PAZAFI-498932 format. One line per 2 residues: their letters; for each residue x, y negated, z negated of C-alpha. Coordinates in nm, 2 decimals, decimal comma. Each point is the difference from the previous one (the first is absolute). Layout:
BEGIN
a> X Y Z | ...
This chain:
BEGIN
xx> -0,67 1,17 -4,37 | -0,35 -0,13 0,05
xx> -0,31 0,03 -0,26 | -0,37 -0,10 0,05
xx> -0,10 -0,18 -0,31 | -0,36 0,01 -0,13
xx> -0,11 -0,29 -0,23 | -0,29 -0,21 -0,12
xx> -0,12 -0,31 0,21 | -0,20 -0,28 -0,14
xx> -0,33 0,20 -0,03 | 0,16 0,18 -0,29
xx> 0,19 -0,28 -0,14 | 0,32 0,09 0,18
xx> 0,25 -0,21 0,23 | 0,03 0,24 0,29
xx> -0,16 -0,01 0,33 | 0,01 0,34 0,14
xx> 0,23 0,30 0,05 | 0,35 -0,12 -0,05
xx> 0,35 0,10 0,12 | 0,29 0,07 -0,24
xx> 0,35 0,06 0,11 | 0,27 0,19 -0,22
xx> 0,28 -0,07 0,17 | 0,04 0,02 0,38
xx> -0,37 0,03 0,14 | 0,14 0,31 0,24
xx> 0,18 0,17 -0,27 | -0,17 0,32 -0,17
xx> 0,14 -0,09 -0,34 | -0,15 -0,22 -0,26
xx> 0,33 -0,08 -0,15 | 0,03 -0,37 0,13
xx> -0,12 -0,33 -0,14 | -0,39 -0,03 0,00
xx> -0,17 -0,28 0,21 | -0,36 -0,08 0,06
xx> -0,02 -0,03 0,36 | -0,36 -0,15 0,05
xx> -0,35 0,14 0,10 | -0,05 0,30 0,25
xx> -0,37 -0,06 -0,01 | -0,25 -0,22 -0,17
xx> -0,26 0,16 -0,19 | -0,16 -0,02 -0,33
xx> 0,15 0,14 -0,31 | 0,15 0,34 0,13
xx> 0,07 0,12 -0,32 | 0,11 0,35 0,12
xx> 0,16 0,14 0,31 | 0,04 0,35 0,14
xx> 0,15 0,12 0,33 | -0,11 0,24 0,26
xx> 0,23 0,30 0,00 | 0,07 -0,04 0,35
xx> -0,15 -0,28 0,19 | 0,12 -0,38 -0,05
xx> -0,32 -0,08 -0,20 | -0,03 -0,13 -0,35
xx> -0,30 -0,02 -0,25 | -0,07 -0,26 -0,23
xx> -0,25 -0,02 -0,29 | -0,17 -0,31 0,00
xx> -0,06 0,00 -0,34 | -0,23 -0,33 -0,02
xx> -0,21 0,11 0,31 | -0,03 0,34 -0,13
xx> 0,11 0,14 0,32 | 0,30 0,20 0,19
xx> 0,14 -0,14 0,30 | 0,24 0,16 0,26
xx> 0,26 -0,20 0,18 | 0,23 0,10 0,28
xx> 0,35 -0,09 0,04 | 0,07 -0,22 0,32
xx> 0,35 -0,11 -0,06 | 0,28 0,06 -0,27
xx> -0,16 -0,22 -0,26 | -0,35 -0,08 0,12
xx> -0,33 0,20 -0,03 | -0,35 -0,06 0,16
xx> -0,34 0,11 -0,12 | -0,09 0,34 0,13
xx> -0,36 0,07 0,00 | -0,29 -0,11 -0,24
xx> 0,04 0,00 -0,37 | -0,17 0,26 -0,19
xx> -0,19 -0,08 -0,32 | 0,13 0,24 -0,29
xx> -0,11 -0,15 -0,31 | 0,04 -0,27 -0,26
xx> 0,37 -0,13 -0,04 | 0,13 0,30 0,19
xx> 0,35 0,03 -0,13 | 0,15 0,31 0,18
xx> 0,03 0,21 0,30 | 0,19 0,32 0,06
xx> 0,04 0,14 0,35 | 0,01 0,38 0,05
xx> 0,32 0,16 0,13 | -0,13 0,09 0,34
xx> -0,16 -0,33 0,06 | -0,38 0,09 0,03
xx> -0,13 -0,14 -0,32 | 0,02 -0,31 -0,25
xx> -0,13 0,00 -0,35 | -0,07 -0,34 -0,17
xx> -0,09 -0,06 -0,34 | -0,16 -0,28 -0,15
xx> 0,07 -0,15 -0,35 | -0,33 -0,23 -0,02
xx> -0,26 0,28 0,06 | 0,20 0,33 -0,02
xx> -0,09 0,09 0,34 | 0,21 0,27 0,17
xx> -0,02 -0,03 0,41 | 0,14 0,26 0,24
xx> 0,04 -0,16 0,33 | 0,07 0,21 0,32
xx> 0,29 -0,15 0,21 | 0,01 0,01 0,37
xx> 0,27 0,12 0,24 | 0,12 -0,36 0,04
xx> -0,01 -0,05 -0,37 | -0,31 -0,22 -0,04
xx> -0,26 0,03 -0,28 | -0,30 0,20 0,03
xx> -0,34 0,02 -0,19 | 0,06 0,02 -0,36
xx> -0,14 0,28 -0,19 | -0,05 -0,04 -0,39
xx> 0,06 0,25 -0,28 | -0,26 0,03 -0,27
xx> 0,06 -0,26 -0,29 | 0,15 0,15 -0,33
xx> -0,17 0,05 -0,32 | 0,15 -0,09 -0,31
xx> 0,11 0,29 -0,16 | 0,06 -0,19 -0,36
xx> -0,36 -0,14 0,01 | -0,14 -0,01 -0,38
xx> 0,35 0,04 -0,12 | 0,06 -0,28 -0,26
xx> 0,32 -0,15 -0,13 | 0,25 0,14 0,29
xx> -0,07 0,36 -0,14 | 0,08 0,31 0,22
xx> -0,27 0,20 0,18 | -0,03 0,39 -0,04
xx> 0,14 0,05 0,36 | 0,21 0,31 0,09
xx> 0,24 -0,22 0,19 | 0,14 -0,17 -0,29
xx> 0,05 0,33 -0,19 | 0,34 0,03 0,07
xx> 0,10 -0,38 0,00 | 0,31 -0,12 -0,14
xx> -0,06 -0,38 -0,14 | 0,30 -0,18 -0,04
xx> 0,19 0,33 -0,03 | -0,21 0,19 -0,24
xx> -0,21 0,30 0,09 | -0,40 0,00 -0,02
xx> -0,15 0,36 -0,12 | -0,28 0,10 -0,19
xx> -0,29 -0,23 -0,13 | -0,07 -0,29 -0,25
xx> -0,18 0,23 -0,25 | 0,12 -0,06 -0,35
xx> 0,27 0,19 -0,15 | 0,18 0,06 -0,30
xx> 0,23 -0,25 -0,15 | 0,33 0,04 0,21
xx> 0,28 0,18 -0,16 | 0,33 -0,17 -0,06
xx> 0,16 0,09 0,32 | -0,30 -0,12 0,18
xx> 0,00 -0,33 -0,19 | 0,36 -0,04 0,11
xx> -0,06 0,10 0,37 | -0,28 -0,28 -0,02
xx> 0,26 -0,26 -0,13 | 0,25 0,10 0,25
xx> -0,27 -0,03 0,28 | -0,11 -0,32 -0,09
xx> 0,36 -0,15 -0,01 | 0,05 0,14 0,36
xx> -0,35 -0,13 0,14 | 0,11 -0,37 -0,11
xx> 0,34 0,02 0,07 | 0,30 -0,13 -0,15
xx> -0,10 -0,37 0,00 | -0,28 0,09 -0,25
xx> 0,09 0,32 -0,15 | 0,12 -0,18 -0,34
xx> -0,40 -0,09 -0,05 | -0,07 0,37 -0,05
xx> 0,00 0,09 -0,38 | 0,30 0,24 -0,07
xx> -0,07 0,37 -0,07 | 0,23 0,26 -0,12
xx> -0,06 0,36 -0,13 | 0,04 -0,08 -0,35
xx> -0,27 -0,30 0,00 | -0,23 -0,03 0,24
xx> -0,26 -0,21 -0,18 | 0,06 -0,32 0,18
xx> -0,07 0,14 0,32 | -0,27 0,20 -0,10
xx> -0,19 -0,33 -0,12 | 0,08 -0,15 0,32
xx> -0,17 0,31 0,18 | -0,30 -0,05 -0,22
xx> -0,03 -0,36 0,08 | 0,01 0,10 0,37
xx> -0,28 0,26 -0,05 | 0,28 0,25 0,10
xx> 0,06 0,21 -0,29 | -0,28 0,26 0,07
xx> 0,07 0,04 0,37 | 0,22 0,28 0,13
xx> 0,35 -0,06 0,07 | -0,06 0,01 0,38
xx> -0,25 -0,26 -0,03 | 0,17 -0,21 -0,26
xx> 0,27 -0,02 0,24 | -0,21 -0,08 0,29
xx> -0,17 -0,30 -0,18 | 0,33 -0,11 -0,14
xx> 0,14 -0,01 0,37 | -0,31 -0,21 0,12
xx> -0,24 -0,22 -0,23 | 0,21 -0,01 -0,31
xx> 0,35 -0,07 0,16 | -0,17 -0,26 0,23
xx> -0,12 -0,20 -0,31 | 0,32 0,03 -0,17
xx> 0,18 -0,15 0,32 | -0,28 -0,27 0,02
xx> 0,02 -0,11 -0,36 | 0,39 -0,02 0,00
xx> 0,02 -0,18 0,34 | -0,31 -0,21 0,11
xx> -0,04 0,02 0,38 | -0,23 -0,22 0,23
xx> -0,36 0,15 0,00 | -0,07 0,22 0,31
xx> -0,28 -0,10 0,21 | -0,37 0,09 -0,17
xx> -0,16 0,27 0,22 | -0,34 -0,14 0,12
xx> -0,30 0,16 -0,19 | -0,04 0,36 0,11
xx> 0,28 0,18 0,20 | 0,01 -0,04 0,37
xx> 0,22 0,19 0,28 | 0,30 -0,13 0,12
xx> 0,16 0,20 0,30 | 0,38 -0,09 0,03
xx> 0,19 0,24 0,20 | 0,00 0,29 0,25
xx> 0,25 0,27 0,05 | 0,01 0,28 0,25
xx> 0,11 0,33 -0,17 | 0,05 0,34 0,16
xx> -0,25 0,23 0,16 | -0,24 -0,31 0,10
xx> -0,03 -0,11 -0,37 | -0,07 -0,37 -0,05
xx> 0,05 -0,16 -0,36 | -0,12 -0,34 -0,10
xx> 0,01 -0,15 -0,33 | -0,29 -0,17 -0,17
xx> 0,17 -0,28 -0,24 | -0,34 -0,08 -0,13
xx> -0,15 0,35 -0,11 | 0,35 0,15 -0,08
xx> -0,04 0,27 0,29 | 0,24 0,17 0,26
xx> -0,25 0,12 0,26 | 0,08 0,26 0,24
xx> -0,16 0,01 0,34 | -0,02 0,25 0,31
xx> -0,16 -0,03 0,34 | -0,31 0,20 0,06
xx> -0,31 0,02 0,25 | -0,13 -0,27 -0,21
xx> 0,28 -0,22 0,04 | 0,23 -0,06 -0,31
xx> -0,10 0,16 -0,32 | 0,15 -0,03 -0,35
xx> 0,11 0,33 -0,08 | 0,09 -0,06 -0,36
xx> 0,09 -0,33 -0,25 | 0,24 0,02 -0,26
xx> -0,08 -0,22 -0,29 | 0,29 -0,18 -0,17
xx> -0,03 -0,14 -0,36 | -0,26 -0,29 -0,01
xx> 0,17 -0,34 0,05 | 0,33 0,15 0,15
xx> -0,08 -0,16 0,34 | 0,17 0,22 0,27
xx> 0,13 -0,21 0,26 | 0,24 0,16 0,25
xx> 0,14 0,33 0,08 | 0,32 0,16 0,11
xx> -0,04 0,38 0,17 | 0,31 0,18 -0,10
xx> 0,15 0,28 0,21 | -0,06 0,26 -0,25
xx> -0,39 -0,04 0,02 | -0,03 -0,25 -0,29
xx> -0,19 -0,30 -0,03 | 0,11 -0,29 -0,19
xx> -0,21 -0,29 -0,07 | 0,09 -0,32 -0,17
xx> -0,28 -0,17 -0,23 | -0,02 -0,36 -0,02
xx> -0,16 -0,04 -0,35 | 0,17 0,29 -0,20
xx> 0,34 -0,05 0,16 | 0,05 0,36 0,08
xx> 0,08 0,25 0,27 | -0,22 0,31 0,02
xx> 0,09 0,30 0,16 | -0,28 0,21 0,19
xx> 0,03 0,35 0,17 | -0,26 0,24 0,12
xx> 0,03 0,34 -0,15 | -0,03 0,36 0,16
xx> -0,34 -0,06 0,08 | 0,04 -0,32 0,16
xx> -0,15 -0,21 -0,30 | 0,19 -0,33 -0,06
xx> 0,08 -0,05 -0,36 | 0,21 -0,23 -0,20
xx> 0,33 0,12 -0,13 | 0,16 -0,29 -0,19
xx> 0,01 -0,37 -0,04 | 0,31 -0,19 -0,07
xx> 0,06 -0,36 -0,10 | 0,09 -0,22 0,31
xx> 0,29 -0,12 -0,22 | 0,11 -0,02 -0,34
xx> -0,04 -0,39 -0,01 | -0,34 -0,02 0,19
xx> -0,26 -0,17 -0,23 | -0,37 0,10 0,03
xx> -0,22 -0,32 0,08 | 0,32 -0,21 0,08
xx> 0,12 0,22 0,28 | -0,15 0,12 0,31
xx> 0,14 0,27 0,23 | -0,05 -0,07 0,36
xx> 0,17 0,22 0,26 | 0,16 0,33 -0,02
xx> 0,27 0,14 0,23 | 0,25 0,29 0,05
xx> 0,37 0,03 0,06 | 0,09 0,19 0,31
xx> 0,10 0,31 -0,20 | -0,34 -0,01 -0,21
xx> 0,24 0,00 -0,32 | -0,11 -0,35 -0,09
xx> -0,33 -0,19 -0,02 | -0,02 -0,40 0,01
xx> -0,27 -0,18 -0,15 | -0,07 -0,40 0,01
xx> -0,10 -0,13 -0,31 | -0,16 -0,33 -0,01
xx> 0,01 -0,22 -0,34 | 0,35 0,11 -0,06
xx> 0,06 -0,02 0,35 | 0,22 0,28 0,01
xx> 0,06 0,34 0,21 | 0,01 0,30 -0,22
xx> 0,18 0,30 0,11 | -0,13 0,36 -0,10
xx> 0,22 0,30 0,06 | -0,20 0,28 0,15
xx> 0,07 0,33 -0,16 | -0,10 0,38 0,01
xx> -0,11 -0,02 0,36 | -0,22 -0,29 -0,05
xx> -0,19 0,15 -0,31 | 0,17 -0,25 -0,24
xx> 0,11 -0,36 0,01 | 0,25 -0,17 -0,23
xx> 0,01 -0,40 -0,02 | 0,37 -0,11 0,06
xx> 0,00 -0,37 0,00 | -0,20 -0,32 0,10
xx> 0,21 -0,29 0,19 | -0,09 -0,34 0,08
xx> -0,16 -0,05 0,36 | 0,09 -0,39 0,02
xx> -0,34 -0,06 0,13 | -0,32 -0,07 -0,17
xx> -0,28 0,24 0,03 | 0,15 0,28 0,20
xx> -0,31 0,09 0,19 | 0,17 0,26 0,23
xx> 0,35 0,14 0,08 | 0,15 0,22 0,27
xx> 0,31 0,19 0,00 | 0,25 -0,01 0,31
xx> 0,28 0,25 -0,06 | 0,19 -0,18 -0,30
xx> -0,18 -0,30 0,00 | -0,35 -0,09 -0,16
xx> -0,19 -0,30 0,11 | -0,28 -0,14 -0,23
xx> -0,24 -0,24 0,05 | -0,06 -0,25 -0,25
xx> -0,35 -0,12 0,02 | -0,02 -0,27 -0,25
xx> 0,35 -0,14 0,08 | -0,04 -0,01 0,39
xx> 0,32 0,20 0,04 | 0,14 0,34 0,11
xx> 0,32 0,13 -0,18 | 0,23 0,29 0,10
xx> 0,16 0,22 -0,25 | 0,27 0,25 0,05
xx> -0,05 0,34 -0,10 | 0,30 0,13 -0,18
xx> 0,12 0,33 0,19 | 0,11 0,14 -0,34
xx> -0,27 -0,07 -0,23 | -0,28 -0,08 0,25
xx> -0,12 -0,28 -0,20 | -0,05 -0,35 0,20
xx> 0,29 -0,20 -0,15 | 0,11 -0,29 0,17
xx> -0,19 -0,27 0,17 | 0,12 -0,01 0,38
xx> -0,23 -0,27 0,14 | -0,30 -0,21 -0,05
xx> -0,21 -0,22 0,20 | -0,32 -0,23 0,00
xx> -0,29 0,17 0,15 | -0,37 -0,12 0,01
xx> -0,19 0,19 -0,28 | 0,11 0,36 0,11
xx> -0,19 0,32 -0,10 | 0,12 0,27 0,24
xx> 0,30 0,08 0,18 | 0,02 0,23 0,30
xx> 0,32 0,07 0,17 | 0,03 -0,01 0,37
xx> 0,22 0,31 0,15 | 0,07 -0,14 0,36
């Protein structure tokens, strides 16, 4: 089977020279189960970091990230491409492009300046003139220290598995059962590796844990607010103190937008993520072009990156900075809201791990998230018709910095950006976990994989 391979070239400190060709077994096969091999360059171009295919035409679109453009390429042979029309300027460090199911529209997102560009496609698949959506405003502007804004979209949020309800107004000292509940919540939030660091609590003697709550300024909070804090700031501090990790890059002074992905949903709605402003933005076509019909604010500093559209109508969003998967859905009135947030895996550590791609099994019963840092693939089970996720396991990818992955039947192919390799893992039929490394090959700074179904 063939794959087009996106990657970085010298302008983005990479070793690639354009859109590459990857073989998985025989090139003409429609299975990815064979040995991997890099088969050369289909067309020379600068840093085609993301690739998207036209649904019916032999046209491939690439984000030329260093140039801030999108370029169309037409297939001229089994493994050759040529430029198809002029490139279109789409924004600084354009990193993703998505094509509508009917092949009439491409949406490009730019990490560098937060631009979202809507580009009509001609009958032969060439790019038209870009129409830019309005830039977002920061919903967390003025919020200090990673706090939560008073946003109704966060009212039903489950952070790290705990419900958020009510307000942060001072409440009476928690009763014995509430303190026990808070202790259990904290142990669950930090995981088995760090649970022993949480002060003990029993129904007979809660003084030790009560003192701990007081030190954390949690004693006067209501039980729900206590659980929220324990699932967030306090838990993160315990993990950080116990297991020092590499320091995350410092944000520039003042937050800036970083558009990262677009996804076509149902009924003409388009979703885009903004990693810099912690937003999922919903768009629709109007007489004035494309307008934002709603934005959903995720907690400050979470960093929504990529999305999966579940057949049930739920949208799952993986966050690069908080290592979670948020579940969103529209209510009866069509207003989108957050239903839940789940750790991407029990092993992921905030500040050391940075989730990247999120994909779904063919059945929709499992999600797969690439986790850079620990270099793992995390598997989550999808429960209750898409409303609830359960972390199952994280396995080694056998690459460094798993930037992107694709699932083809029972094979998961993973692009290792920093190791200059692509690996293939077998999905176990019974557990649906990526288990055995099937094959691995060298490839120049790979960042995107696009299956070619001849």
